[in-house]
C-alpha positions as CSV (number, residue, x, y, z in Angstrom):
1,X,-89.4,1.2,-34.6
2,X,-92.9,2.3,-35.8
3,X,-94.7,-0.2,-33.6
4,X,-92.5,0.2,-30.5
5,X,-92.0,4.0,-30.4
6,X,-94.8,5.5,-32.5
7,X,-94.3,9.0,-31.1
8,X,-90.6,9.1,-31.8
9,X,-91.1,7.6,-35.3
10,X,-93.9,10.1,-36.0
11,X,-91.4,13.0,-35.7
12,X,-89.9,11.9,-39.1
13,X,-93.1,10.4,-40.6
14,X,-95.3,13.3,-41.3
15,X,-96.6,15.0,-44.5
16,X,-93.4,16.4,-46.2
17,X,-91.2,14.7,-43.6
18,X,-88.0,12.9,-44.2
19,X,-89.6,9.5,-44.9
20,X,-92.0,11.0,-47.6
21,X,-89.1,12.9,-49.1
22,X,-87.0,9.7,-49.3
23,X,-89.9,8.0,-51.0
24,X,-90.3,10.8,-53.5
25,X,-86.6,11.1,-54.1
26,X,-86.4,7.2,-54.8
27,X,-89.3,7.3,-57.2
28,X,-87.9,10.4,-59.0
29,X,-84.4,8.7,-59.3
30,X,-86.1,5.6,-60.6
31,X,-88.1,7.6,-63.1
32,X,-85.1,9.5,-64.4
33,X,-82.9,6.4,-64.6
34,X,-85.7,4.6,-66.5
35,X,-86.1,7.4,-68.9
36,X,-82.4,7.5,-69.5
37,X,-81.6,3.8,-69.7
38,X,-84.8,2.6,-71.3
39,X,-85.1,4.9,-74.3
40,X,-87.9,4.6,-76.9
41,X,-91.6,5.4,-77.0
42,X,-92.7,1.8,-76.0
43,X,-90.7,1.9,-72.8
44,X,-91.4,5.5,-71.8
45,X,-94.2,4.4,-69.5
46,X,-91.7,3.0,-66.9
47,X,-90.2,6.4,-66.3
48,X,-93.5,8.3,-66.6
49,X,-95.2,6.0,-63.9
50,X,-92.2,6.5,-61.6
51,X,-92.3,10.3,-62.0
52,X,-96.0,10.5,-61.6
53,X,-95.7,8.4,-58.4
54,X,-93.0,10.7,-57.1
55,X,-95.2,13.7,-57.8
56,X,-98.1,12.2,-55.9
57,X,-95.9,11.6,-52.8
58,X,-95.4,15.3,-52.3
59,X,-98.2,17.8,-51.7
60,X,-97.6,21.5,-52.6
61,X,-99.7,22.6,-49.6
62,X,-97.1,21.5,-47.1
63,X,-94.4,23.9,-48.3
64,X,-94.3,27.7,-47.8
65,X,-96.3,29.7,-50.4
66,X,-93.4,31.4,-52.2
67,X,-90.9,28.5,-52.1
68,X,-89.6,26.8,-55.3
69,X,-90.9,23.4,-54.2
70,X,-94.4,24.9,-53.8
71,X,-94.2,26.5,-57.2
72,X,-92.9,23.4,-58.9
73,X,-95.4,21.0,-57.3
74,X,-98.4,23.3,-57.9
75,X,-97.4,23.7,-61.5
76,X,-97.4,20.0,-62.0
77,X,-100.7,19.7,-60.1
78,X,-102.2,22.3,-62.5
79,X,-100.8,20.5,-65.6
80,X,-102.1,17.2,-64.4
81,X,-105.5,18.7,-64.0
82,X,-105.8,19.2,-67.8
83,X,-107.9,16.4,-69.2
84,X,-106.1,16.2,-72.5
85,X,-102.8,15.7,-70.8
86,X,-104.2,13.1,-68.5
87,X,-105.6,11.2,-71.5
88,X,-102.3,11.4,-73.3
89,X,-100.3,10.1,-70.3
90,X,-102.9,7.3,-69.8
91,X,-102.5,6.2,-73.4
92,X,-98.7,6.4,-73.2
93,X,-98.7,4.2,-70.0
94,X,-101.4,1.6,-71.1
95,X,-99.9,1.4,-74.6
96,X,-96.3,1.0,-73.4
97,X,-97.5,-1.6,-70.9
98,X,-99.3,-3.6,-73.5
99,X,-96.6,-3.4,-76.1
100,X,-93.5,-3.7,-73.9
101,X,-94.6,-4.5,-70.3
102,X,-96.5,-7.7,-70.7
103,X,-94.0,-9.4,-73.0
104,X,-91.2,-8.3,-70.7
105,X,-93.0,-9.7,-67.6
106,X,-93.5,-13.0,-69.3
107,X,-89.9,-13.1,-70.4
108,X,-88.8,-12.2,-66.9
109,X,-91.0,-14.9,-65.4
110,X,-89.4,-17.5,-67.8
111,X,-85.8,-16.3,-66.8
112,X,-86.7,-15.9,-63.1
113,X,-85.3,-12.4,-63.3
114,X,-84.4,-10.8,-59.9
115,X,-85.8,-7.4,-60.8
116,X,-89.3,-8.9,-61.1
117,X,-89.2,-10.5,-57.6
118,X,-88.0,-7.1,-56.2
119,X,-90.7,-5.3,-58.0
120,X,-93.4,-7.8,-56.8
121,X,-92.2,-7.5,-53.2
122,X,-92.3,-3.6,-53.5
123,X,-95.8,-3.9,-54.9
124,X,-97.0,-6.0,-52.1
125,X,-95.7,-3.5,-49.6
126,X,-97.6,-0.7,-51.3
127,X,-100.8,-2.9,-51.2
128,X,-100.4,-3.6,-47.5
129,X,-99.9,0.2,-47.0
130,X,-103.0,1.0,-48.9
131,X,-104.9,-1.5,-46.9
132,X,-103.6,0.0,-43.7
133,X,-104.8,3.4,-44.9
134,X,-108.2,2.1,-45.6
135,X,-108.6,0.2,-42.4
136,X,-107.4,3.1,-40.3
137,X,-109.9,5.4,-42.0
138,X,-112.8,3.0,-41.3
139,X,-111.9,2.3,-37.7
140,X,-110.5,5.7,-36.8
141,X,-113.1,6.3,-34.1
142,X,-112.3,2.9,-32.4
143,X,-108.5,3.2,-32.4
144,X,-106.5,5.0,-29.8
145,X,-104.2,7.9,-30.7
146,X,-101.0,5.9,-30.2
147,X,-102.4,3.1,-32.5
148,X,-103.4,5.7,-35.2
149,X,-99.8,7.0,-35.0
150,X,-98.4,3.5,-35.3
151,X,-100.6,2.7,-38.3
152,X,-99.8,5.9,-40.0
153,X,-96.0,5.5,-39.5
154,X,-96.2,1.9,-40.7
155,X,-98.1,3.0,-43.7
156,X,-95.4,5.7,-44.5
157,X,-92.6,3.2,-44.0
158,X,-94.1,0.6,-46.3
159,X,-94.6,3.4,-49.0
160,X,-90.9,4.1,-48.5
161,X,-90.0,0.5,-49.0
162,X,-92.2,0.5,-52.2
163,X,-90.3,3.5,-53.5
164,X,-86.9,2.1,-52.8
165,X,-87.9,-1.2,-54.2
166,X,-89.0,0.3,-57.5
167,X,-85.6,2.1,-57.7
168,X,-83.8,-1.1,-57.0
169,X,-85.9,-3.1,-59.6
170,X,-85.1,-0.4,-62.2
171,X,-81.4,-0.5,-61.3
172,X,-81.3,-4.4,-61.3
173,X,-83.2,-4.6,-64.6
174,X,-80.7,-2.0,-66.2
175,X,-79.9,-3.5,-69.6
176,X,-76.3,-4.8,-69.8
177,X,-74.1,-4.1,-72.9
178,X,-73.0,-7.0,-75.0
179,X,-69.5,-6.8,-73.5
180,X,-70.7,-7.0,-69.9
181,X,-73.0,-9.9,-70.8
182,X,-70.1,-11.8,-72.6
183,X,-67.7,-11.1,-69.6
184,X,-70.3,-12.3,-67.1
185,X,-70.8,-15.6,-69.1
186,X,-67.1,-16.1,-69.3
187,X,-66.7,-15.7,-65.6
188,X,-69.5,-18.3,-65.0
189,X,-67.8,-20.8,-67.2
190,X,-64.4,-20.4,-65.4
191,X,-65.9,-20.9,-62.0
């Protein structure tokens, strides 16, 4: 849709539009699900990264000055400008990734866990979106208006796929209880 009808797709793909809102909502849901389902200090980084990415998706300036969304987002922006808070969040994320993330990724590679494949595909779509943003910035003077709109819409769509992919990866990687795991093994043996 983005490459065929860029002007139609651009109606829903603007700053604060439906596509960006879906991206932020998916990342927020992934962050809340990760904080709920992966408790503990070592695994807190999963939810924190998702919530920080959700906050990054939405800009306070696009909402009316007195609205609740403007107030919430500008408060988060102000808090994230505090250097001590940034350092604390960086230490939590890096420490959690080293203590939990790397061993978990190695275990997931060994088991060929589906959540890792979904996460890698989501990450690739985010990388392509970032490359599109950089390339369109470099060649902005040489591209037509329609082409710039196509690139922008495609970039926003890829960012939405990233957000939904992260949510799916968190939900697929949701730890199972011992009962669910035993029931699943029993069903496989019967089949």
